[in-house]
C-alpha positions as a Markdown table, in Angstrom:
| # | Residue | x | y | z |
|---|---|---|---|---|
| 1 | Met | 93.6 | 37.1 | 20.3 |
| 2 | Lys | 96.0 | 39.9 | 19.3 |
| 3 | Asn | 99.6 | 40.1 | 20.4 |
| 4 | His | 99.8 | 43.8 | 20.1 |
| 5 | Leu | 97.4 | 46.8 | 20.3 |
| 6 | Gln | 97.9 | 50.2 | 18.7 |
| 7 | Ile | 96.9 | 53.5 | 20.4 |
| 8 | Gly | 96.2 | 56.9 | 19.0 |
| 9 | Ile | 96.3 | 59.9 | 21.4 |
| 10 | Leu | 94.4 | 63.1 | 20.8 |
| 11 | Gly | 96.5 | 65.8 | 22.4 |
| 12 | Phe | 100.2 | 66.2 | 23.3 |
| 13 | Gly | 100.0 | 68.5 | 26.3 |
| 14 | Thr | 101.0 | 67.8 | 29.9 |
| 15 | Val | 98.7 | 64.8 | 30.3 |
| 16 | Gly | 99.3 | 63.4 | 26.8 |
| 17 | Ser | 103.0 | 63.4 | 27.5 |
| 18 | Gly | 102.5 | 61.7 | 30.8 |
| 19 | Val | 100.5 | 58.9 | 29.1 |
| 20 | Leu | 103.3 | 58.3 | 26.6 |
| 21 | Arg | 105.9 | 58.4 | 29.4 |
| 22 | Ile | 104.1 | 55.7 | 31.4 |
| 23 | Leu | 103.4 | 53.5 | 28.4 |
| 24 | Lys | 107.1 | 53.6 | 27.5 |
| 25 | His | 108.7 | 53.4 | 30.9 |
| 26 | His | 106.3 | 50.7 | 32.2 |
| 27 | Glu | 106.1 | 48.7 | 29.0 |
| 28 | Thr | 107.4 | 45.4 | 30.4 |
| 29 | Lys | 104.9 | 45.4 | 33.3 |
| 30 | Leu | 102.0 | 46.5 | 31.1 |
| 31 | Asn | 102.7 | 43.7 | 28.6 |
| 32 | Gln | 102.6 | 41.2 | 31.4 |
| 33 | Val | 99.4 | 42.6 | 33.0 |
| 34 | Thr | 97.5 | 42.7 | 29.7 |
| 35 | Gly | 99.1 | 39.8 | 27.9 |
| 36 | Val | 99.5 | 42.1 | 24.9 |
| 37 | Ser | 102.0 | 44.7 | 23.6 |
| 38 | Leu | 100.6 | 48.3 | 23.9 |
| 39 | Lys | 102.2 | 50.8 | 21.5 |
| 40 | Val | 101.3 | 54.4 | 20.7 |
| 41 | Lys | 101.2 | 54.8 | 16.9 |
| 42 | Lys | 100.0 | 58.3 | 16.3 |
| 43 | Val | 99.4 | 61.5 | 18.3 |
| 44 | Leu | 97.3 | 64.4 | 17.2 |
| 45 | Val | 99.1 | 67.7 | 17.8 |
| 46 | Arg | 98.4 | 71.4 | 17.1 |
| 47 | Asp | 102.0 | 72.3 | 16.2 |
| 48 | Ile | 103.9 | 69.6 | 14.4 |
| 49 | Asp | 107.2 | 71.5 | 14.5 |
| 50 | Lys | 107.3 | 71.9 | 18.3 |
| 51 | Lys | 110.3 | 70.2 | 20.0 |
| 52 | Arg | 109.1 | 67.4 | 22.3 |
| 53 | Gly | 112.3 | 65.6 | 23.1 |
| 54 | Glu | 113.0 | 61.9 | 23.3 |
| 55 | Ile | 109.5 | 61.1 | 24.5 |
| 56 | Ala | 108.2 | 61.6 | 21.0 |
| 57 | Glu | 110.8 | 59.4 | 19.3 |
| 58 | Gly | 109.2 | 56.7 | 17.1 |
| 59 | Ile | 105.7 | 58.3 | 17.3 |
| 60 | Glu | 103.9 | 59.6 | 14.3 |
| 61 | Leu | 102.6 | 63.2 | 14.8 |
| 62 | Thr | 99.7 | 64.5 | 12.8 |
| 63 | Leu | 97.5 | 67.6 | 12.5 |
| 64 | Asp | 94.6 | 65.6 | 11.0 |
| 65 | Val | 92.5 | 63.6 | 13.5 |
| 66 | Asp | 91.1 | 61.5 | 10.6 |
| 67 | Glu | 94.6 | 59.9 | 10.2 |
| 68 | Ile | 94.0 | 58.4 | 13.7 |
| 69 | Ile | 90.3 | 57.6 | 13.4 |
| 70 | Asn | 90.5 | 56.0 | 10.0 |
| 71 | Asp | 93.7 | 54.1 | 10.7 |
| 72 | Pro | 92.6 | 50.4 | 10.8 |
| 73 | Glu | 95.6 | 49.4 | 12.9 |
| 74 | Ile | 94.6 | 51.7 | 15.8 |
| 75 | Asp | 92.4 | 50.0 | 18.4 |
| 76 | Ile | 92.2 | 52.5 | 21.2 |
| 77 | Val | 91.8 | 56.3 | 21.1 |
| 78 | Val | 92.9 | 58.3 | 24.2 |
| 79 | Glu | 91.4 | 61.8 | 24.3 |
| 80 | Val | 93.4 | 64.4 | 26.4 |
| 81 | Met | 92.6 | 67.6 | 24.5 |
| 82 | Gly | 90.5 | 69.3 | 27.2 |
| 83 | Ser | 87.9 | 70.9 | 24.9 |
| 84 | Ile | 84.2 | 70.1 | 24.9 |
| 85 | Asp | 82.7 | 70.4 | 21.4 |
| 86 | Glu | 85.7 | 69.4 | 19.4 |
| 87 | Ala | 86.5 | 66.5 | 21.7 |
| 88 | Lys | 82.9 | 65.3 | 21.5 |
| 89 | Met | 83.0 | 65.4 | 17.7 |
| 90 | Tyr | 86.2 | 63.4 | 17.6 |
| 91 | Ile | 85.1 | 60.8 | 20.2 |
| 92 | Lys | 81.8 | 60.3 | 18.4 |
| 93 | Lys | 83.7 | 59.7 | 15.1 |
| 94 | Ala | 86.1 | 57.3 | 16.9 |
| 95 | Leu | 83.2 | 55.2 | 18.4 |
| 96 | Val | 81.4 | 55.1 | 15.1 |
| 97 | Ala | 84.6 | 53.9 | 13.5 |
| 98 | Gly | 84.8 | 51.0 | 16.1 |
| 99 | Lys | 87.6 | 52.5 | 18.2 |
| 100 | His | 87.6 | 52.0 | 22.0 |
| 101 | Val | 87.9 | 55.4 | 23.8 |
| 102 | Val | 89.6 | 56.5 | 27.0 |
| 103 | Thr | 89.1 | 60.2 | 28.1 |
| 104 | Ala | 90.0 | 62.4 | 31.0 |
| 105 | Asn | 87.5 | 65.0 | 29.9 |
| 106 | Lys | 85.2 | 65.7 | 32.9 |
| 107 | Asp | 83.4 | 68.6 | 31.3 |
| 108 | Leu | 82.5 | 66.4 | 28.3 |
| 109 | Ile | 81.4 | 63.4 | 30.3 |
| 110 | Ala | 79.4 | 65.6 | 32.7 |
| 111 | Leu | 77.5 | 67.4 | 29.9 |
| 112 | His | 77.3 | 64.7 | 27.2 |
| 113 | Gly | 78.2 | 61.4 | 29.0 |
| 114 | Asn | 74.8 | 59.7 | 28.4 |
| 115 | Glu | 74.9 | 60.4 | 24.7 |
| 116 | Leu | 78.5 | 59.0 | 24.4 |
| 117 | Val | 77.7 | 56.0 | 26.5 |
| 118 | Ala | 74.7 | 55.1 | 24.3 |
| 119 | Leu | 76.9 | 55.5 | 21.2 |
| 120 | Ala | 79.6 | 53.3 | 22.7 |
| 121 | Lys | 77.1 | 50.6 | 23.5 |
| 122 | Ala | 75.6 | 50.8 | 20.0 |
| 123 | Asn | 79.0 | 50.2 | 18.4 |
| 124 | Gln | 80.2 | 47.6 | 20.9 |
| 125 | Cys | 83.0 | 49.8 | 22.0 |
| 126 | Asp | 84.5 | 50.5 | 25.5 |
| 127 | Leu | 84.3 | 54.0 | 27.0 |
| 128 | Tyr | 86.2 | 54.7 | 30.2 |
| 129 | Tyr | 86.9 | 58.0 | 32.0 |
| 130 | Glu | 88.5 | 57.3 | 35.4 |
| 131 | Ala | 90.8 | 60.4 | 35.1 |
| 132 | Ser | 87.8 | 62.7 | 34.7 |
| 133 | Val | 87.3 | 63.0 | 38.5 |
| 134 | Ala | 90.0 | 63.5 | 41.2 |
| 135 | Gly | 93.0 | 62.9 | 38.8 |
| 136 | Gly | 95.1 | 60.2 | 40.3 |
| 137 | Ile | 92.5 | 58.8 | 42.7 |
| 138 | Pro | 90.8 | 55.7 | 41.3 |
| 139 | Ile | 87.4 | 56.8 | 42.8 |
| 140 | Leu | 85.2 | 55.9 | 39.8 |
| 141 | Arg | 86.4 | 52.4 | 39.5 |
| 142 | Thr | 86.2 | 52.0 | 43.3 |
| 143 | Ile | 82.5 | 53.0 | 43.2 |
| 144 | Val | 81.7 | 50.8 | 40.2 |
| 145 | Asp | 83.7 | 47.7 | 41.0 |
| 146 | Ser | 84.8 | 47.5 | 44.6 |
| 147 | Leu | 81.6 | 48.9 | 46.0 |
| 148 | Ala | 79.3 | 47.4 | 43.4 |
| 149 | Ser | 77.4 | 45.2 | 45.9 |
| 150 | Asp | 76.9 | 48.0 | 48.5 |
| 151 | Glu | 74.1 | 50.5 | 48.7 |
| 152 | Ile | 75.9 | 53.9 | 48.6 |
| 153 | Gln | 74.4 | 56.5 | 50.8 |
| 154 | Lys | 76.8 | 59.4 | 50.5 |
| 155 | Val | 79.6 | 60.7 | 48.3 |
| 156 | Phe | 81.2 | 63.9 | 49.4 |
| 157 | Gly | 84.6 | 65.6 | 49.5 |
| 158 | Ile | 87.2 | 67.9 | 48.0 |
| 159 | Val | 87.1 | 67.4 | 44.2 |
| 160 | Asn | 88.8 | 70.6 | 43.0 |
| 161 | Gly | 92.5 | 71.1 | 43.7 |
| 162 | Thr | 92.6 | 74.8 | 42.7 |
| 163 | Thr | 90.1 | 76.0 | 45.3 |
| 164 | Asn | 91.6 | 73.7 | 47.9 |
| 165 | Phe | 95.0 | 75.3 | 47.2 |
| 166 | Ile | 93.5 | 78.8 | 47.5 |
| 167 | Leu | 91.7 | 77.9 | 50.8 |
| 168 | Ser | 94.8 | 76.3 | 52.2 |
| 169 | Lys | 96.9 | 79.4 | 51.6 |
| 170 | Met | 94.2 | 81.6 | 53.1 |
| 171 | Thr | 94.0 | 79.4 | 56.2 |
| 172 | Ser | 97.7 | 78.5 | 56.8 |
| 173 | Glu | 99.4 | 81.7 | 55.6 |
| 174 | Gly | 96.7 | 84.3 | 56.2 |
| 175 | Lys | 96.5 | 85.3 | 52.5 |
| 176 | Thr | 93.6 | 87.2 | 51.0 |
| 177 | Tyr | 91.5 | 85.4 | 48.3 |
| 178 | Glu | 93.2 | 87.6 | 45.7 |
| 179 | Glu | 96.7 | 86.9 | 46.9 |
| 180 | Ala | 96.0 | 83.1 | 47.1 |
| 181 | Leu | 94.5 | 83.1 | 43.7 |
| 182 | Lys | 97.5 | 84.9 | 42.2 |
| 183 | Lys | 99.9 | 82.3 | 43.8 |
| 184 | Ala | 97.8 | 79.5 | 42.4 |
| 185 | Gln | 98.0 | 81.0 | 38.9 |
| 186 | Glu | 101.8 | 81.5 | 39.3 |
| 187 | Leu | 102.3 | 77.8 | 40.1 |
| 188 | Gly | 100.0 | 76.6 | 37.3 |
| 189 | Phe | 97.2 | 75.4 | 39.7 |
| 190 | Ala | 94.7 | 78.0 | 38.4 |
| 191 | Glu | 94.0 | 79.2 | 34.9 |
| 192 | Ser | 94.3 | 82.9 | 33.9 |
| 193 | Asp | 90.5 | 82.8 | 33.9 |
| 194 | Pro | 89.7 | 80.8 | 37.0 |
| 195 | Thr | 85.9 | 81.0 | 36.7 |
| 196 | Asn | 85.2 | 77.3 | 36.4 |
| 197 | Asp | 87.2 | 76.5 | 39.5 |
| 198 | Val | 86.5 | 79.4 | 41.9 |
| 199 | Asp | 82.8 | 79.5 | 41.1 |
| 200 | Gly | 82.4 | 75.8 | 41.8 |
| 201 | Ile | 81.5 | 74.8 | 38.2 |
| 202 | Asp | 84.3 | 72.3 | 37.9 |
| 203 | Ala | 83.4 | 70.6 | 41.2 |
| 204 | Ala | 79.7 | 70.5 | 40.1 |
| 205 | Arg | 80.5 | 68.7 | 36.9 |
| 206 | Lys | 82.5 | 66.1 | 38.8 |
| 207 | Met | 79.5 | 65.7 | 41.1 |
| 208 | Val | 77.3 | 65.0 | 38.0 |
| 209 | Ile | 79.7 | 62.1 | 37.2 |
| 210 | Leu | 80.0 | 60.8 | 40.8 |
| 211 | Thr | 76.2 | 60.9 | 41.2 |
| 212 | Arg | 75.6 | 59.1 | 38.0 |
| 213 | Leu | 77.9 | 56.2 | 39.0 |
| 214 | Ala | 77.1 | 56.1 | 42.8 |
| 215 | Phe | 73.3 | 56.3 | 42.5 |
| 216 | Gly | 72.5 | 55.6 | 38.8 |
| 217 | Met | 70.8 | 59.0 | 38.6 |
| 218 | Asn | 71.4 | 61.6 | 35.9 |
| 219 | Val | 71.4 | 65.0 | 37.6 |
| 220 | Glu | 71.8 | 68.0 | 35.3 |
| 221 | Leu | 74.3 | 70.7 | 36.1 |
| 222 | Asp | 71.6 | 73.3 | 36.7 |
| 223 | Gln | 69.9 | 71.1 | 39.2 |
| 224 | Ile | 73.0 | 71.3 | 41.5 |
| 225 | Glu | 73.0 | 74.2 | 43.9 |
| 226 | Thr | 76.5 | 75.6 | 43.3 |
| 227 | Lys | 78.4 | 78.3 | 45.2 |
| 228 | Gly | 82.1 | 79.2 | 44.8 |
| 229 | Ile | 84.7 | 80.9 | 47.0 |
| 230 | Arg | 85.0 | 84.4 | 45.3 |
| 231 | Asp | 83.1 | 86.1 | 48.2 |
| 232 | Leu | 85.1 | 84.4 | 50.9 |
| 233 | Gln | 86.9 | 86.8 | 53.2 |
| 234 | Gln | 89.9 | 86.3 | 55.5 |
| 235 | Glu | 87.7 | 87.2 | 58.4 |
| 236 | Asp | 85.4 | 84.2 | 57.6 |
| 237 | Ile | 88.5 | 81.9 | 57.7 |
| 238 | Gln | 89.5 | 83.3 | 61.0 |
| 239 | Met | 86.0 | 83.1 | 62.5 |
| 240 | Ala | 85.7 | 79.5 | 61.4 |
| 241 | Glu | 88.9 | 78.7 | 63.1 |
| 242 | Lys | 87.7 | 80.3 | 66.4 |
| 243 | Leu | 84.6 | 78.1 | 66.1 |
| 244 | Gly | 86.8 | 75.0 | 65.6 |
| 245 | Tyr | 86.4 | 74.6 | 61.8 |
| 246 | Lys | 88.3 | 74.8 | 58.5 |
| 247 | Ile | 86.5 | 76.1 | 55.4 |
| 248 | Lys | 86.6 | 73.8 | 52.4 |
| 249 | Leu | 84.8 | 73.7 | 49.0 |
| 250 | Ile | 82.9 | 70.5 | 49.3 |
| 251 | Gly | 80.9 | 68.6 | 46.6 |
| 252 | Ser | 78.2 | 66.4 | 48.2 |
| 253 | Ala | 75.7 | 63.8 | 46.9 |
| 254 | Ile | 73.5 | 62.3 | 49.6 |
| 255 | Gln | 70.7 | 59.7 | 49.4 |
| 256 | Ile | 67.6 | 60.6 | 51.4 |
| 257 | Glu | 65.1 | 57.8 | 51.3 |
| 258 | Glu | 64.6 | 57.2 | 47.5 |
| 259 | Asn | 65.8 | 60.7 | 46.6 |
| 260 | Ile | 69.2 | 62.5 | 46.4 |
| 261 | Ser | 70.5 | 65.9 | 47.3 |
| 262 | Val | 73.5 | 67.2 | 45.3 |
| 263 | Asp | 75.3 | 70.5 | 46.0 |
| 264 | Val | 78.7 | 72.2 | 45.9 |
| 265 | Gly | 79.8 | 75.1 | 48.1 |
| 266 | Pro | 82.0 | 76.3 | 51.0 |
| 267 | Val | 81.5 | 74.2 | 54.1 |
| 268 | Leu | 82.7 | 74.5 | 57.7 |
| 269 | Val | 84.5 | 71.2 | 58.3 |
| 270 | Pro | 85.3 | 70.3 | 62.0 |
| 271 | Asp | 89.0 | 70.5 | 62.8 |
| 272 | Asp | 89.1 | 66.8 | 63.7 |
| 273 | His | 87.6 | 65.6 | 60.4 |
| 274 | Pro | 90.1 | 64.2 | 57.9 |
| 275 | Leu | 88.9 | 66.6 | 55.2 |
| 276 | Ala | 90.1 | 69.5 | 57.3 |
| 277 | Ser | 93.7 | 68.4 | 57.0 |
| 278 | Val | 93.6 | 68.0 | 53.1 |
| 279 | Gln | 96.0 | 70.7 | 51.9 |
| 280 | Asn | 97.0 | 72.5 | 48.7 |
| 281 | Glu | 96.0 | 70.8 | 45.4 |
| 282 | Asn | 95.1 | 67.4 | 46.9 |
| 283 | Asn | 91.7 | 65.9 | 46.6 |
| 284 | Ala | 89.8 | 63.6 | 49.0 |
| 285 | Val | 86.5 | 61.8 | 48.6 |
| 286 | Phe | 84.4 | 60.0 | 51.2 |
| 287 | Val | 82.1 | 57.2 | 50.2 |
| 288 | Val | 79.6 | 56.0 | 52.7 |
| 289 | Gly | 77.9 | 52.6 | 52.1 |
| 290 | Ala | 75.3 | 50.7 | 54.0 |
| 291 | Ala | 77.6 | 47.7 | 54.3 |
| 292 | Val | 81.2 | 49.1 | 54.2 |
| 293 | Gly | 80.4 | 52.2 | 56.2 |
| 294 | Glu | 82.7 | 55.3 | 55.8 |
| 295 | Thr | 85.7 | 55.0 | 53.4 |
| 296 | Met | 88.1 | 57.8 | 52.3 |
| 297 | Tyr | 90.1 | 58.1 | 49.1 |
| 298 | Tyr | 92.9 | 60.7 | 49.1 |
| 299 | Gly | 95.5 | 61.8 | 46.6 |
| 300 | Pro | 96.6 | 64.3 | 43.9 |
| 301 | Gly | 93.6 | 65.8 | 42.0 |
| 302 | Ala | 95.6 | 66.6 | 38.9 |
| 303 | Gly | 99.1 | 66.6 | 37.4 |
| 304 | Glu | 100.9 | 65.0 | 34.5 |
| 305 | Leu | 101.6 | 61.6 | 35.9 |
| 306 | Pro | 98.8 | 61.1 | 38.5 |
| 307 | Thr | 96.2 | 61.8 | 35.7 |
| 308 | Ala | 98.1 | 59.8 | 33.1 |
| 309 | Asn | 98.2 | 56.9 | 35.5 |
| 310 | Ser | 94.4 | 56.8 | 35.7 |
| 311 | Ile | 94.2 | 57.0 | 31.9 |
| 312 | Val | 96.6 | 54.1 | 31.4 |
| 313 | Ser | 94.7 | 52.1 | 34.0 |
| 314 | Asp | 91.7 | 52.5 | 31.7 |
| 315 | Val | 93.7 | 51.5 | 28.7 |
| 316 | Ile | 94.7 | 48.3 | 30.6 |
| 317 | Thr | 91.0 | 47.6 | 31.2 |
| 318 | Val | 90.2 | 48.1 | 27.5 |
| 319 | Ala | 93.1 | 45.9 | 26.5 |
| 320 | Lys | 91.9 | 43.1 | 28.8 |
| 321 | Asn | 88.4 | 43.3 | 27.4 |
| 322 | Ile | 89.7 | 43.1 | 23.9 |
| 323 | Gln | 91.7 | 40.0 | 24.8 |
| 324 | Leu | 88.7 | 38.4 | 26.5 |
| 325 | Gly | 86.3 | 39.3 | 23.7 |
| 326 | Thr | 84.1 | 41.2 | 26.1 |
| 327 | Ser | 84.3 | 44.7 | 24.6 |
| 328 | Gly | 81.4 | 47.1 | 24.6 |
| 329 | Asn | 81.7 | 48.2 | 28.2 |
| 330 | Val | 81.1 | 51.5 | 30.0 |
| 331 | Phe | 81.9 | 52.3 | 33.6 |
| 332 | Ser | 78.5 | 51.3 | 34.9 |
| 333 | Ser | 75.1 | 50.2 | 33.5 |
| 334 | Tyr | 73.4 | 50.9 | 36.8 |
| 335 | Gln | 70.4 | 53.2 | 36.3 |
| 336 | His | 67.8 | 54.5 | 38.7 |
| 337 | Glu | 65.0 | 57.0 | 38.1 |
| 338 | Thr | 66.3 | 60.4 | 39.0 |
| 339 | Ser | 64.5 | 61.9 | 42.0 |
| 340 | Leu | 65.8 | 65.0 | 43.7 |
| 341 | Ala | 65.1 | 65.6 | 47.4 |
| 342 | Gln | 62.7 | 68.4 | 48.4 |
| 343 | Asp | 64.1 | 71.3 | 50.4 |
| 344 | Ile | 62.1 | 70.2 | 53.5 |
| 345 | Glu | 63.9 | 66.8 | 53.4 |
| 346 | Val | 67.5 | 68.2 | 53.4 |
| 347 | Ser | 68.8 | 69.2 | 56.8 |
| 348 | Asn | 72.1 | 70.9 | 57.9 |
| 349 | Lys | 73.5 | 73.3 | 60.3 |
| 350 | Tyr | 74.4 | 76.7 | 58.7 |
| 351 | Tyr | 77.0 | 79.4 | 59.3 |
| 352 | Ile | 75.4 | 82.8 | 58.7 |
| 353 | Ala | 77.3 | 86.1 | 58.8 |
| 354 | Ile | 75.3 | 89.3 | 59.0 |
| 355 | Glu | 76.1 | 93.0 | 59.1 |
| 356 | Met | 73.5 | 95.0 | 61.0 |
| 357 | Gln | 73.0 | 98.4 | 62.6 |
| 358 | Asp | 74.6 | 98.5 | 66.1 |
| 359 | Lys | 71.5 | 99.9 | 67.9 |
| 360 | Thr | 69.0 | 98.8 | 70.5 |
| 361 | Gly | 66.4 | 96.2 | 69.4 |
| 362 | Gln | 68.4 | 94.6 | 66.6 |
| 363 | Phe | 69.1 | 91.4 | 68.4 |
| 364 | Leu | 65.4 | 91.2 | 69.2 |
| 365 | Ala | 64.6 | 91.6 | 65.5 |
| 366 | Leu | 67.2 | 89.0 | 64.6 |
| 367 | Ala | 65.8 | 86.5 | 67.1 |
| 368 | Lys | 62.3 | 87.2 | 65.7 |
| 369 | Val | 63.4 | 86.3 | 62.2 |
| 370 | Phe | 64.8 | 82.9 | 63.4 |
| 371 | Ser | 61.8 | 82.3 | 65.6 |
| 372 | Gln | 59.3 | 82.9 | 62.8 |
| 373 | Cys | 61.3 | 80.3 | 60.7 |
| 374 | Asp | 61.2 | 77.8 | 63.7 |
| 375 | Ser | 65.0 | 77.9 | 64.0 |
| 376 | Gly | 67.4 | 78.6 | 66.9 |
| 377 | Phe | 71.0 | 79.5 | 67.5 |
| 378 | Asp | 73.7 | 76.9 | 68.3 |
| 379 | Gln | 76.4 | 79.6 | 68.6 |
| 380 | Ile | 76.3 | 83.3 | 68.1 |
| 381 | Ile | 79.2 | 85.8 | 68.1 |
| 382 | Gln | 79.0 | 89.6 | 67.7 |
| 383 | Gln | 82.0 | 91.8 | 66.7 |
| 384 | Pro | 82.3 | 95.5 | 65.9 |
| 385 | His | 82.3 | 96.0 | 62.1 |
| 386 | Ser | 82.4 | 99.8 | 61.9 |
| 387 | Ser | 81.5 | 102.7 | 64.1 |
| 388 | Glu | 77.8 | 102.2 | 63.3 |
| 389 | Thr | 77.5 | 98.5 | 62.5 |
| 390 | Ala | 78.3 | 95.1 | 64.0 |
| 391 | Lys | 79.0 | 91.8 | 62.4 |
| 392 | Val | 77.0 | 88.9 | 63.8 |
| 393 | Val | 78.0 | 85.3 | 63.2 |
| 394 | Ile | 75.4 | 82.6 | 63.8 |
| 395 | Val | 75.7 | 78.8 | 63.7 |
| 396 | Thr | 72.2 | 77.5 | 63.6 |
| 397 | His | 70.8 | 74.3 | 65.0 |
| 398 | Glu | 70.1 | 71.7 | 62.3 |
| 399 | Ile | 67.3 | 73.1 | 60.1 |
| 400 | Asn | 66.0 | 72.0 | 56.7 |
| 401 | Lys | 66.8 | 73.9 | 53.5 |
| 402 | Ala | 63.3 | 75.3 | 53.2 |
| 403 | Gln | 63.9 | 77.0 | 56.6 |
| 404 | Gln | 67.3 | 78.2 | 55.6 |
| 405 | Lys | 65.9 | 79.8 | 52.4 |
| 406 | Glu | 63.2 | 81.5 | 54.5 |
| 407 | Ile | 65.7 | 82.9 | 56.9 |
| 408 | Leu | 68.0 | 84.2 | 54.1 |
| 409 | Lys | 65.0 | 85.9 | 52.4 |
| 410 | Ala | 64.0 | 87.6 | 55.6 |
| 411 | Leu | 67.5 | 88.9 | 56.1 |
| 412 | Lys | 67.8 | 90.1 | 52.5 |
| 413 | Asp | 64.4 | 91.9 | 52.8 |
| 414 | Ser | 65.5 | 93.6 | 56.1 |
| 415 | Arg | 66.5 | 97.3 | 56.0 |
| 416 | Asp | 68.7 | 97.0 | 59.0 |
| 417 | Met | 70.5 | 93.7 | 58.4 |
| 418 | Asp | 72.7 | 92.7 | 55.4 |
| 419 | Leu | 73.4 | 89.1 | 54.7 |
| 420 | Leu | 77.1 | 88.6 | 54.1 |
| 421 | Val | 77.6 | 84.8 | 53.6 |
| 422 | Cys | 75.8 | 81.5 | 54.4 |
| 423 | Phe | 77.7 | 78.2 | 54.4 |
| 424 | Lys | 76.8 | 74.7 | 55.4 |
| 425 | Val | 78.4 | 73.4 | 58.6 |
| 426 | Met | 79.5 | 69.7 | 58.6 |
| 427 | Glu | 78.7 | 67.7 | 61.7 |
| 428 | Gly | 81.6 | 66.1 | 63.6 |
| 429 | Arg | 82.6 | 62.6 | 62.9 |
C-alpha cells in the first residue's frame, strides 16, 4: 500500500482551480477518508506566466502534457480542459500509460465513453466522471451504487442550468428570450455562442450518459429527439401559467416494456410538481425505481466548487481502489441490448399552439384534423392574434407520438393553419 498518491491536472481554469482548492483545504479529512496523502504534483496550463495566486504555490506548471503522462510518480490524471478531441487524445495516452483518470467532460463521455471505458478496462485503470452530469449532484454514483439493486423505470429532469436560468427569468421577470439570454451571458451562465445549451444539445449529451448508466443501453445522440428553447415566446410562458404550468427544458429517459424512449425538449410542468420550482442555474433529476419509487436529486448544476467537489469525490474512490488493490473500475459494467421504443408505444399529452385564419369553418377544419388522427382536446383556448388571424392553444388528451406526428404534419400541410410550437405536457404528480 502507498502512503501518498500524486495527481496531475489537465487544465487550470475555474474547475481546475476548484479541485486544487478542495484538495488543499480539506487535506486532513481526505487523508483520513482514503488512508493516503493526496498531492497535486503538476498542472497542465496554456499560459505558464499567468498569475494564479497562492492556490498555485508548490505546484509545478507545465505546457507539455507528456510531462504529466510520462511522470512515473503521478498516479491519477484529472481532466478539466473542456475540449473533446484534445481531451480524448490526452485521456487515451494517460490510460495506456497506466494512469487512473477522472474527468468532468460530458461531451467526451457522451460521444466516446464506450471507447474510453474499454481502454480503461484493458489497462486495468479506473475511469470516473461523476461531474459530467449535473455538476454538484452525485446523480451518477447514486444510480450506479445506491440504486444498483433496483430496476430503474424513469430518469428525467432539468440537467442544463443555462436554459433553466433563461426560462426562470422569462417566467418570474417577464423577460423575452433575448433579454434573458443576454443576462445569462453577462453573469457567465451562458457562452457567447449558446448553441449547445439553448438548442438542447448539452442536455441530450447528458441524457446519453444517464441512459447508459440507468438502463445499460448505448443511445446515440442522433437517436434522441432534441428541441431547444430558441423559439419560445413570452406569450407561451404566460399561456402555460394560465393553464397551471411552468415551462422547463426537460431531459427524459423512460423504460417502456423492454424498450426505452429518450428525448429532450420544453415541457409544461404542473405548478405543484417539484421541477416547477427549480429556479435559475440549479438542476434537479428524478429517478423512479420499481422498488424505491420516486426520488429527487437537487442542487447546483455547475460552478467552481460544486463541480470540483464531484471530481474530488471520484479521486477519493480511485484512491480507495488503489489502496485495496481493486483498480480497473468504471462507473458501471451493466449492459443491456439497446432497444428504442416505437412511436406508437410512447404516449403524452401535448401543448400545441396554432395561428389560423379567423374565419367561419376553421374550428371545424381543426376538429377534423384531430378526429382523423383519433385525438381529442383536453383544453382549448382561442385568442386574437392579428386583425385577420387567431391564436389557438390546444392541450390534447394523451396520445402516442405517432398520432402527434400525424397531427403536426396535417397542420404544416394546411394552407389556413400555421403550427407555432408543440411541447410535451407532464402529468401531475
